[in-house]
N, C-alpha and C positions, 0 to 999 in steps of 0.2 A: 351894291352902289359903292364907289370908292370914297374914302372920306375927303372932304374939301378943305381940311385944315392943312396949315403949312406944317412940314415935318419938325417933330419934337417941340412945337408949341403945346402948352399944357391947358386943358380946359377942365375946370373944377366946378362942382355944384356945392354950395354952402361952405360956411367955414367949419374947421374941425372944432373949434370952440364952441360954435353954436350946436354942434351935433352933441358934444359932451355935455352941454347945457340942457339938452333934452329935446332939441328939435329934431325928431327921428321919424318923422311922416312925409310922404310924397317924395319928390324929386324925379329926375329923368328917368324913364324906362329904358330897359336893356336895348330895345329896338332903336333908341336914339343914339346910343353910344357909337355906333359905326359912322354916324355923320361927322364926327369929330375925332375919332381915334382907332387905332388899331390894337393898342395895348393900354391897359390901365388896371386900376385897383379901386374898390369901394367897398360900402356897407349897404346891404339891403335893409328895407323895412322888417321889423320883427313881425314873425307869424304868431298865431294863436292856436292852442289846442282846442278840441270841441268843447271843453269845459271852461274855456276862457283864460287859461293860464298862458302867459306870454312866453314864447321860446326866445333863446338868444338869437339875435339877428345874424344871419349868414354873411360871410365876406364874399366879395366878388373879385375874381381875377379875369381880366380879358386878355386873351393870347391870340395874335394873328385874326383879329376881328371876331373872335368867338368869346363869349362871356360864360364864366362857370361860377355856379354858387357852391361855396364851401360850408358845410354844416358844422355844428357844434361838436361832431364826432370826427370830423375831418374828411367826411365822404364829399366827393365831388361830383357834380352833374351839370350839364348844360342849363344855363338860366332860362326862364321863361322870358319871351319878348316883353311882356307887359309888366314884369317885376321892376319896382321902383327902388331907387337909391337916394336916400336923404343925404349922403355924402359920397362924393366920387371924383377921382381925377383920371383922365385919359388923355392919350397923345398919339399921333401918327409917329411910331417909333422908327426912326432910322438912324442906326448907330455910327457914330463918326470915329470911335476908337474902339480897338478889340485888344484884349489882354489875356494871355493864358495865366491862370492863377496857380501859384505854387500849391502843392499838395498841402493840406491843413490849413488853408487860409479861413479865417473865421469872420463872423458878423463884424466883430470889433475891428479887424484889420481893413475891411472893405470900408467901414465908416472913416477910418483914419485916412484911407486913400482918397476919399472923397472930401477930406476937410477943407483942403484949399480949392479944389474944383467947384464945389457947391457952397461956397462961402457966402455968395450975393444972391443966387438963384437956384430953384430946384433943379435937379438933374435927374432924367429918366435913365434907368439902367436894366439890364437883363443879365442873368447868370444861368448858364445851361451846362449840363453834365453830371457826372456822378458826385454823390453827396455822401459824406461819411455819417454825418449826423444832421438831422433836420429838426429844430425845435420850433413848434408852432403853437398858437394859443390853443388850438383844438387837440393836437396830439404830437407825439415824438416818433419820428421815422429814422431808420438806420439803413446805411447802404442802399440808397435809392437813386434813381436818375430822374431828372426833371428840370423844371424851368422856375426860376425866380425872377418875377418882374415888380418894379416898383420905382419909387422915386427917393432920392436923397434930399431931405429938406433942410436948408440952413437954420441954425438956432433961432434967429430973430423971427422966422415965419411959422414958428410951431403952432401959434394960436389960428393960423390960416389954414395950414395943411397938414398939421401933425408933426411929430419930432423925430429927427434921425431918418433912418431908413424905413419908410413906409411901404412895405412890400408883402406880396403873398406868394405862396409856392404851389406848383401843380405837378403832379408826378407824371412821367410819361405816358402811364396808362390811362390818364385823365380820370381816375377813379378816386383819388385822394389828394389832399392838399390842406393848406391853412394859412392863417396870418402869421408871418415870419416873426420869430422872437430871437432865435440864435441859429447858427449853422457853422459846420466845418466841412469844407470841400474836399472832395477826393482828387484823385489824379487825373488831369485833363479837363477840368472845368474852366470854362471860358467867360470872361466878364467882357460886356458891351456896354457903351454908354455914350451920350451926347449931351451938349449944351443946349439948354432951353432957350429959345429965341424970345417968346413972349407967353404970357399967362392970361387966360380970360375966364370970366364966369359964365356958365350956362344962363344964369338969370339976367345978365346984361345984354344978351343977344336975344333971349326968347321970354323974357319976364320970367315971373315965379309961378307960372300957371301949371304946375305939376301937382295937382291936388292928390291927397292920399285917399 
């Protein structure tokens, strides 16, 4: 089913500050994401070992309407439709601008590029192509090809949606990825982005009935 949302509108579930404060259960399931977006990032509920030990929560990246779970070792797999996310942002991504990045473009340079463009509202973006260095929360990768997708969040909105570039990486083989911390792009990488038109909360439309 095609998403019903307006292109580049952002749908978010829960505040990032609420997640950081410990509200880490429930949230919309993966199956619900495609109602509102083709691309997105999020955080899954934490899972437990058989002995009750809590595992680190997996990150989520949604690419072309398919959601992937990224575990603590950087392994990627298609997410189960019933898996819930206590914090997520999704959009129907339709880029309005496309830029070929100079070889060696870093995380910091992209953040600087967006400084004026995302001053007032979040900005969805995608980077594809060769990557010299990819530093993620889970693992470090060298000389890989893949996709970075996420949102540039203005400083005033960090308690709502996070700070700076809130993004994840998925390799072209769909087998590895992670929450982006730093990168340096290779030759031929392309940056695409668009301005957000509006932002909505899943709870405002559907209530908070996503039980854990």
